[in-house]
N, CA, C and O atoms as CSV, one atom per row, in Angstrom:
chain,resi,resn,atom,element,x,y,z
A,1,MET,N,N,132.724,207.769,118.535
A,1,MET,CA,C,133.606,208.537,119.411
A,1,MET,C,C,133.752,209.929,118.856
A,1,MET,O,O,133.940,210.109,117.653
A,2,THR,N,N,133.668,210.906,119.717
A,2,THR,CA,C,133.853,212.288,119.307
A,2,THR,C,C,135.319,212.521,118.960
A,2,THR,O,O,136.216,212.073,119.674
A,3,THR,N,N,135.548,213.219,117.870
A,3,THR,CA,C,136.917,213.546,117.468
A,3,THR,C,C,137.244,214.952,117.942
A,3,THR,O,O,136.459,215.883,117.760
A,4,TYR,N,N,138.399,215.090,118.544
A,4,TYR,CA,C,138.854,216.385,119.028
A,4,TYR,C,C,140.064,216.783,118.203
A,4,TYR,O,O,141.203,216.622,118.642
A,5,ALA,N,N,139.819,217.301,117.011
A,5,ALA,CA,C,140.883,217.580,116.050
A,5,ALA,C,C,141.875,218.629,116.543
A,5,ALA,O,O,143.030,218.628,116.116
A,6,LYS,N,N,141.452,219.508,117.419
A,6,LYS,CA,C,142.361,220.568,117.858
A,6,LYS,C,C,143.340,220.113,118.933
A,6,LYS,O,O,144.242,220.866,119.301
A,7,HIS,N,N,143.179,218.896,119.441
A,7,HIS,CA,C,144.061,218.384,120.484
A,7,HIS,C,C,145.164,217.545,119.869
A,7,HIS,O,O,144.940,216.809,118.909
A,8,ARG,N,N,146.356,217.664,120.431
A,8,ARG,CA,C,147.501,216.909,119.936
A,8,ARG,C,C,148.128,216.145,121.089
A,8,ARG,O,O,148.137,216.617,122.226
A,9,ILE,N,N,148.650,214.969,120.794
A,9,ILE,CA,C,149.297,214.169,121.825
A,9,ILE,C,C,150.480,214.914,122.436
A,9,ILE,O,O,150.764,214.767,123.625
A,10,GLU,N,N,151.162,215.706,121.628
A,10,GLU,CA,C,152.311,216.460,122.113
A,10,GLU,C,C,151.944,217.448,123.216
A,10,GLU,O,O,152.790,217.820,124.029
A,11,ASP,N,N,150.702,217.865,123.240
A,11,ASP,CA,C,150.239,218.809,124.265
A,11,ASP,C,C,150.248,218.178,125.655
A,11,ASP,O,O,150.164,218.892,126.654
A,12,HIS,N,N,150.347,216.872,125.733
A,12,HIS,CA,C,150.296,216.151,127.003
A,12,HIS,C,C,151.622,215.505,127.347
A,12,HIS,O,O,151.696,214.675,128.253
A,13,GLU,N,N,152.660,215.877,126.638
A,13,GLU,CA,C,153.977,215.278,126.831
A,13,GLU,C,C,154.490,215.443,128.257
A,13,GLU,O,O,155.007,214.493,128.844
A,14,ALA,N,N,154.353,216.628,128.811
A,14,ALA,CA,C,154.846,216.867,130.174
A,14,ALA,C,C,154.124,215.965,131.175
A,14,ALA,O,O,154.763,215.383,132.052
A,15,PHE,N,N,152.813,215.846,131.055
A,15,PHE,CA,C,152.053,214.958,131.949
A,15,PHE,C,C,152.532,213.522,131.816
A,15,PHE,O,O,152.748,212.838,132.816
A,16,ILE,N,N,152.695,213.068,130.581
A,16,ILE,CA,C,153.107,211.682,130.354
A,16,ILE,C,C,154.493,211.427,130.928
A,16,ILE,O,O,154.702,210.444,131.640
A,17,LEU,N,N,155.440,212.307,130.621
A,17,LEU,CA,C,156.820,212.102,131.055
A,17,LEU,C,C,157.039,212.407,132.530
A,17,LEU,O,O,157.823,211.726,133.191
A,18,ASP,N,N,156.360,213.418,133.050
A,18,ASP,CA,C,156.613,213.857,134.422
A,18,ASP,C,C,155.721,213.191,135.471
A,18,ASP,O,O,156.075,213.140,136.649
A,19,GLU,N,N,154.568,212.683,135.042
A,19,GLU,CA,C,153.638,212.110,136.014
A,19,GLU,C,C,153.271,210.654,135.717
A,19,GLU,O,O,153.429,209.784,136.574
A,20,LEU,N,N,152.786,210.394,134.510
A,20,LEU,CA,C,152.281,209.066,134.205
A,20,LEU,C,C,153.379,207.997,134.233
A,20,LEU,O,O,153.238,206.993,134.932
A,21,LEU,N,N,154.455,208.195,133.495
A,21,LEU,CA,C,155.535,207.199,133.485
A,21,LEU,C,C,156.162,206.992,134.856
A,21,LEU,O,O,156.399,205.847,135.240
A,22,PRO,N,N,156.443,208.060,135.617
A,22,PRO,CA,C,156.968,207.808,136.965
A,22,PRO,C,C,156.007,207.003,137.847
A,22,PRO,O,O,156.461,206.201,138.663
A,23,HIS,N,N,154.700,207.196,137.704
A,23,HIS,CA,C,153.731,206.399,138.461
A,23,HIS,C,C,153.786,204.934,138.039
A,23,HIS,O,O,153.761,204.039,138.883
A,24,ILE,N,N,153.860,204.694,136.741
A,24,ILE,CA,C,153.936,203.320,136.244
A,24,ILE,C,C,155.208,202.648,136.750
A,24,ILE,O,O,155.169,201.516,137.231
A,25,ILE,N,N,156.323,203.343,136.640
A,25,ILE,CA,C,157.607,202.789,137.073
A,25,ILE,C,C,157.618,202.577,138.584
A,25,ILE,O,O,158.090,201.546,139.062
A,26,GLY,N,N,157.106,203.537,139.329
A,26,GLY,CA,C,157.045,203.409,140.783
A,26,GLY,C,C,156.187,202.239,141.214
A,26,GLY,O,O,156.568,201.486,142.110
A,27,TYR,N,N,155.037,202.076,140.589
A,27,TYR,CA,C,154.175,200.949,140.918
A,27,TYR,C,C,154.861,199.634,140.575
A,27,TYR,O,O,154.811,198.678,141.348
A,28,ALA,N,N,155.502,199.594,139.413
A,28,ALA,CA,C,156.189,198.365,138.995
A,28,ALA,C,C,157.269,197.979,139.997
A,28,ALA,O,O,157.385,196.814,140.379
A,29,ARG,N,N,158.048,198.949,140.415
A,29,ARG,CA,C,159.103,198.664,141.397
A,29,ARG,C,C,158.514,198.211,142.722
A,29,ARG,O,O,159.002,197.252,143.320
A,30,ALA,N,N,157.472,198.888,143.188
A,30,ALA,CA,C,156.861,198.558,144.473
A,30,ALA,C,C,156.226,197.173,144.467
A,30,ALA,O,O,156.158,196.510,145.502
A,31,SER,N,N,155.763,196.738,143.296
A,31,SER,CA,C,155.101,195.436,143.210
A,31,SER,C,C,156.009,194.347,142.631
A,31,SER,O,O,155.573,193.226,142.373
A,32,SER,N,N,157.282,194.706,142.433
A,32,SER,CA,C,158.250,193.761,141.855
A,32,SER,C,C,157.752,193.158,140.541
A,32,SER,O,O,157.883,191.960,140.294
A,33,THR,N,N,157.186,194.016,139.720
A,33,THR,CA,C,156.664,193.626,138.418
A,33,THR,C,C,157.472,194.343,137.351
A,33,THR,O,O,157.783,195.521,137.525
A,34,PRO,N,N,157.825,193.684,136.254
A,34,PRO,CA,C,158.527,194.390,135.182
A,34,PRO,C,C,157.696,195.585,134.697
A,34,PRO,O,O,156.488,195.475,134.490
A,35,SER,N,N,158.352,196.701,134.526
A,35,SER,CA,C,157.622,197.914,134.146
A,35,SER,C,C,156.898,197.774,132.819
A,35,SER,O,O,155.854,198.393,132.615
A,36,GLU,N,N,157.441,196.965,131.913
A,36,GLU,CA,C,156.752,196.799,130.629
A,36,GLU,C,C,155.437,196.032,130.806
A,36,GLU,O,O,154.508,196.221,130.021
A,37,VAL,N,N,155.346,195.168,131.824
A,37,VAL,CA,C,154.096,194.463,132.104
A,37,VAL,C,C,153.055,195.454,132.627
A,37,VAL,O,O,151.894,195.418,132.219
A,38,VAL,N,N,153.478,196.333,133.529
A,38,VAL,CA,C,152.563,197.339,134.063
A,38,VAL,C,C,152.149,198.307,132.956
A,38,VAL,O,O,150.974,198.659,132.854
A,39,ALA,N,N,153.096,198.739,132.130
A,39,ALA,CA,C,152.776,199.644,131.025
A,39,ALA,C,C,151.785,198.999,130.063
A,39,ALA,O,O,150.847,199.650,129.602
A,40,MET,N,N,151.995,197.714,129.759
A,40,MET,CA,C,151.075,197.015,128.849
A,40,MET,C,C,149.696,196.877,129.472
A,40,MET,O,O,148.690,197.040,128.781
A,41,ALA,N,N,149.630,196.581,130.760
A,41,ALA,CA,C,148.332,196.478,131.440
A,41,ALA,C,C,147.591,197.809,131.365
A,41,ALA,O,O,146.386,197.843,131.114
A,42,CYS,N,N,148.317,198.905,131.584
A,42,CYS,CA,C,147.701,200.238,131.486
A,42,CYS,C,C,147.230,200.512,130.067
A,42,CYS,O,O,146.119,200.996,129.848
A,43,CYS,N,N,148.091,200.196,129.108
A,43,CYS,CA,C,147.759,200.420,127.698
A,43,CYS,C,C,146.511,199.644,127.298
A,43,CYS,O,O,145.607,200.197,126.671
A,44,LEU,N,N,146.460,198.371,127.659
A,44,LEU,CA,C,145.308,197.548,127.300
A,44,LEU,C,C,144.035,198.019,127.994
A,44,LEU,O,O,142.954,197.998,127.405
A,45,SER,N,N,144.168,198.440,129.239
A,45,SER,CA,C,143.004,198.955,129.958
A,45,SER,C,C,142.472,200.226,129.302
A,45,SER,O,O,141.264,200.384,129.125
A,46,LEU,N,N,143.373,201.120,128.947
A,46,LEU,CA,C,142.956,202.357,128.279
A,46,LEU,C,C,142.392,202.080,126.888
A,46,LEU,O,O,141.428,202.721,126.472
A,47,ALA,N,N,142.985,201.133,126.170
A,47,ALA,CA,C,142.474,200.759,124.852
A,47,ALA,C,C,141.055,200.205,124.969
A,47,ALA,O,O,140.202,200.483,124.126
A,48,THR,N,N,140.810,199.424,126.015
A,48,THR,CA,C,139.473,198.873,126.238
A,48,THR,C,C,138.462,199.985,126.480
A,48,THR,O,O,137.352,199.953,125.949
A,49,ILE,N,N,138.851,200.961,127.280
A,49,ILE,CA,C,137.964,202.103,127.545
A,49,ILE,C,C,137.687,202.861,126.252
A,49,ILE,O,O,136.545,203.223,125.973
A,50,LEU,N,N,138.737,203.101,125.461
A,50,LEU,CA,C,138.561,203.835,124.202
A,50,LEU,C,C,137.678,203.062,123.227
A,50,LEU,O,O,136.856,203.656,122.529
A,51,GLN,N,N,137.842,201.757,123.177
A,51,GLN,CA,C,136.980,200.955,122.304
A,51,GLN,C,C,135.528,201.025,122.768
A,51,GLN,O,O,134.613,201.101,121.948
A,52,ALA,N,N,135.322,200.998,124.072
A,52,ALA,CA,C,133.961,201.110,124.600
A,52,ALA,C,C,133.346,202.465,124.270
A,52,ALA,O,O,132.126,202.591,124.168
A,53,LYS,N,N,134.197,203.478,124.104
A,53,LYS,CA,C,133.727,204.817,123.738
A,53,LYS,C,C,133.557,204.976,122.229
A,53,LYS,O,O,133.138,206.032,121.755
A,54,GLY,N,N,133.885,203.914,121.471
A,54,GLY,CA,C,133.627,203.945,120.038
A,54,GLY,C,C,134.852,203.971,119.140
A,54,GLY,O,O,134.710,203.998,117.917
A,55,LEU,N,N,136.035,203.963,119.703
A,55,LEU,CA,C,137.246,203.957,118.884
A,55,LEU,C,C,137.450,202.556,118.319
A,55,LEU,O,O,137.471,201.578,119.067
A,56,SER,N,N,137.601,202.460,117.009
A,56,SER,CA,C,137.781,201.147,116.392
A,56,SER,C,C,139.202,200.644,116.612
A,56,SER,O,O,140.110,201.416,116.920
A,57,ARG,N,N,139.375,199.348,116.448
A,57,ARG,CA,C,140.717,198.769,116.570
A,57,ARG,C,C,141.654,199.377,115.528
A,57,ARG,O,O,142.822,199.638,115.812
A,58,GLU,N,N,141.142,199.596,114.337
A,58,GLU,CA,C,141.964,200.190,113.284
A,58,GLU,C,C,142.377,201.609,113.652
A,58,GLU,O,O,143.525,201.994,113.426
A,59,SER,N,N,141.474,202.380,114.207
A,59,SER,CA,C,141.820,203.733,114.645
A,59,SER,C,C,142.848,203.701,115.768
A,59,SER,O,O,143.768,204.518,115.803
A,60,LEU,N,N,142.684,202.755,116.679
A,60,LEU,CA,C,143.639,202.604,117.767
A,60,LEU,C,C,145.021,202.247,117.223
A,60,LEU,O,O,146.029,202.792,117.671
A,61,ARG,N,N,145.064,201.342,116.268
A,61,ARG,CA,C,146.334,200.967,115.629
A,61,ARG,C,C,146.974,202.175,114.945
A,61,ARG,O,O,148.184,202.378,115.043
A,62,GLN,N,N,146.173,202.967,114.263
A,62,GLN,CA,C,146.686,204.158,113.598
A,62,GLN,C,C,147.221,205.167,114.611
A,62,GLN,O,O,148.230,205.827,114.362
A,63,CYS,N,N,146.546,205.283,115.746
A,63,CYS,CA,C,147.022,206.190,116.807
A,63,CYS,C,C,148.379,205.741,117.333
A,63,CYS,O,O,149.283,206.556,117.517
A,64,ILE,N,N,148.515,204.448,117.570
A,64,ILE,CA,C,149.788,203.919,118.071
A,64,ILE,C,C,150.886,204.155,117.050
A,64,ILE,O,O,151.975,204.612,117.398
A,65,ASN,N,N,150.607,203.847,115.797
A,65,ASN,CA,C,151.611,204.031,114.753
A,65,ASN,C,C,151.959,205.500,114.530
A,65,ASN,O,O,153.074,205.821,114.118
A,66,GLY,N,N,151.013,206.385,114.800
A,66,GLY,CA,C,151.251,207.805,114.573
A,66,GLY,C,C,151.848,208.546,115.754
A,66,GLY,O,O,152.278,209.691,115.614
A,67,ALA,N,N,151.879,207.908,116.913
A,67,ALA,CA,C,152.410,208.571,118.112
A,67,ALA,C,C,153.906,208.780,117.963
A,67,ALA,O,O,154.639,207.864,117.591
A,68,ARG,N,N,154.346,209.983,118.255
A,68,ARG,CA,C,155.759,210.299,118.108
A,68,ARG,C,C,156.310,211.027,119.329
A,68,ARG,O,O,157.133,211.932,119.197
A,69,LEU,N,N,155.853,210.631,120.520
A,69,LEU,CA,C,156.417,211.218,121.732
A,69,LEU,C,C,157.830,210.689,121.925
A,69,LEU,O,O,158.093,209.516,121.658
A,70,PRO,N,N,158.733,211.527,122.381
A,70,PRO,CA,C,160.111,211.065,122.576
A,70,PRO,C,C,160.281,210.270,123.868
A,70,PRO,O,O,161.152,210.575,124.683
A,71,ILE,N,N,159.449,209.259,124.047
A,71,ILE,CA,C,159.495,208.454,125.263
A,71,ILE,C,C,160.864,207.803,125.417
A,71,ILE,O,O,161.353,207.645,126.536
A,72,HIS,N,N,161.481,207.428,124.308
A,72,HIS,CA,C,162.777,206.776,124.398
A,72,HIS,C,C,163.857,207.707,124.915
A,72,HIS,O,O,164.934,207.249,125.296
A,73,ASP,N,N,163.590,209.005,124.935
A,73,ASP,CA,C,164.537,209.973,125.462
A,73,ASP,C,C,164.275,210.315,126.925
A,73,ASP,O,O,164.980,211.136,127.511
A,74,ALA,N,N,163.268,209.691,127.506
A,74,ALA,CA,C,162.908,209.985,128.892
A,74,ALA,C,C,164.053,209.591,129.815
A,74,ALA,O,O,164.734,208.596,129.565
A,75,PRO,N,N,164.272,210.366,130.887
A,75,PRO,CA,C,165.369,210.048,131.803
A,75,PRO,C,C,165.180,208.723,132.530
A,75,PRO,O,O,166.160,208.078,132.901
A,76,GLU,N,N,163.931,208.308,132.739
A,76,GLU,CA,C,163.665,207.053,133.418
A,76,GLU,C,C,163.656,205.938,132.383
A,76,GLU,O,O,163.207,206.124,131.251
A,77,GLU,N,N,164.151,204.792,132.785
A,77,GLU,CA,C,164.064,203.615,131.920
A,77,GLU,C,C,162.874,202.799,132.340
A,77,GLU,O,O,162.469,202.817,133.502
A,78,LEU,N,N,162.319,202.091,131.400
A,78,LEU,CA,C,161.237,201.166,131.729
A,78,LEU,C,C,161.865,199.837,132.112
A,78,LEU,O,O,161.846,198.883,131.335
A,79,GLN,N,N,162.422,199.783,133.320
A,79,GLN,CA,C,163.029,198.561,133.824
A,79,GLN,C,C,162.624,198.350,135.266
A,79,GLN,O,O,163.032,197.367,135.884
């Protein structure tokens, strides 16, 4: 997998908080599915794509552990 060292997760915070999470929550509500189930399905699907592109499980784990987006401060709840 190509490494893009100049890119930071924080650079995408607005997209994640303003677009991605509202889509996940909206879909969950529309389908009467718990939002954490939809979020996990998205996460696993994206992890699968990243692994297919060459990201190791260990690298993926390190990415998750290193992520520090203030998602818990988002105005929407994952409910």
